[in-house]
N, C-alpha and C positions, 0 to 999 in steps of 0.2 A: 490661719498661718500669717505671720507678719510679712509685710511687703519689703522689698529691697530699699525703696525710698524711705520707709519708716526706720529701717535699720541705719541708713546713712545719716538721717537726722539725729537719731539717738547717739550714734558714734560722734557726730559733731559736738553735741552737747557734752558727751563724756570727755572729749578732748578739752573743751573749754573749762569744765569743772576741774579736771586734772591740772591744767595750766594755772588756774586760779589758786589751787591749793599749793602748787610749787611756788608761785609768786608770794603767797602769804608766808610760807616757810622761809624763803629767802629774805623777805622784808623783816621778819621776826629776828632771824639770826643777825642781819645787818644792824638792826636797831639795838640788839643786845650788845654787839661789839662797839657800836657808837657810844652807848651809855657807859660801857667799860672804859673807853678812852676818855670820854668827857668827864668821868669821875676823877681823873688825874689832872685835869686842866683847871686853871683858875677861871671860874665862870664869870667873874666880873671884868675880865680882860676884853678890850674892844675887838681884838682879833678873833676871839671866840664868838662874840656876838655877830661879827661880820660873816664868819663861816656858817653859823646857824642860819642867818638870813639868806645867804647864798644857796644853801642846800634847800631851804624852804621855797625860795624862788624857782630853783631848778625843778623841784617836785611839781609845783604849780604849772610850769611850762610843759613838763612831760604829760601831766594829766590833760591839759588843753590839747596837746598834740594827739594823744590817744583818742580823746573825744571827737576831734575833727576827723581822724582816720575812720572811726566807727561810723560817723555821720555820713561820710562820702561813700561808704560801701553800700549803703541802702538804696 
């Protein structure tokens, strides 16, 4: 018979997998909308390049923040 601790561990992983799937769906929908909007913009315009650079920089900062949060929890 499975132990309660094993069930809690499985439930934690199930929550993480579900959260990861939700994040992937949200990222896919967001990227699809971004590409739809970007298709109507002049791609050579400096403002567009600045916006893309800003979004990329923001993503890198968020990833670094998440990595540091995960590292301090251990």
